[in-house]
N, C-alpha and C positions, 0 to 999 in steps of 0.2 A: 902498122897501127900507129896513128898519130897520138902523141902524148902531150898534154898541156898541164904545166904546174902553175897554179895561180900565184900571183905576187904575194910575197910574205911581208908582214908588218914588222916593225921594230921588236915587238914582243917575241915573235918566232925567231928573229935573227939573234936576239939576246941569248937564246938557248943554243945557238951555234948552227941553226938550220940555214941552209941556202937552197935556192932553187936547184942548183947543180947537185947537191947532196941528195935531195929528195928524188930528183930525176934519175940519178944513178941507181938508187934503191929500186925504183919502179921498173927501170929498164932491166935490171938484173933479174927481178922476179918474172917479168914477161918473157925474157930470153930463156930462163930456166924451164918455162912451160912451152917452149917452142914457138912463141910469137915474136914478131920482128918489130920492135918499137922504133919510132922515128920522132924527133922533136917536131911538135906540131905548133900551129898557130890557131888562135881562136877563130880565124876566118875559114879554116878547113871545114869541109862538109860533114865530117864526123871526127871525133877524137875522144880519148880517155882523159878525163879531167881529174885533177887532185887539188883540193882546197883545204888548207890547214889554218885554223884560227885558235890562238891562245888568248885566254882572259884569266889573269891571275894565275892560279895553279891548275886551271882546267883547260882542256883542249877539245876541240871538235874537229874531226876529220871527215870530209865528204869526198867520196870518189864516185864517178859516174861516167856514163857514155853520153856525149852530146852528139846529136845527129840532126842534119838539116831535114825538116819535114814541111809538107805542104798540106793544108786543109782545104778540101774541095768545098767551096761555099755555094756552088751551083750558079754563081753569077759570072765568074770570069776566072782568070788565072791569078790567084793571090800569090804574093811573093813568098818564097820559102823562109823559114825562120829556124833557129836552133832550139831544140827541146831536149830535155833529159829523157833518154829512153831506157836507162838502167842506172840504179843508184844504190849505194851503201853508205852508212854513217857509223862513226865511232865517237863516243863521248867518254872522257875519262879524266882522272886526276893525274897530274904530272909528278907529284911528290915535291920535295923541297930542294933537291939537287938538280942544277940545270943540266948536267951531263946525263943524268938518268932520265930527265924530261925529254931530251933530244932522242935518246935511245928508245924511250917508250913510244914517242911519236913515230919514229922510223919503223919500229916493230909493228905498230898498228897499220901504218901505210903498207908494209909488206903483206900483212895478213889480209887486208882488204883487197890488195892487188892480186893476191893468190886466189881469193874467192872469185874475183872477176875473171881471171884466166880460166879457172875451172869451169865456170858457167859459160864463158865464151866458147871454150872448146867443146863442151857438151852440145851447144846449140849449132856450132859451125864446123866442128871437126878440125883436124890439123891442116 
């Protein structure tokens, strides 16, 4: 399973987050659930995507599965494009302490990834 962590802005980096830290957390949850994560690239035909955005003391986390799809328009062979085929979001307050903010984000990333793994395994088996 390919995994793509979106670029982080300076606001996320101020909390101590790096793509490597987020990726390590996601990989650990996926492995714990019997899935085999691989660092992905947005050009992959499908991937698990993590996007984190911080504004002030608020944070939005979006995880989803992006998959290459084609829509039959009846005219010809249109080019495939990436579309979200599964998605979860988490919005929340970070508090006032930057280390608790980073922990809060990572805990929510873990929770969302756990939900994804459970649903993926229900639909696809191990």
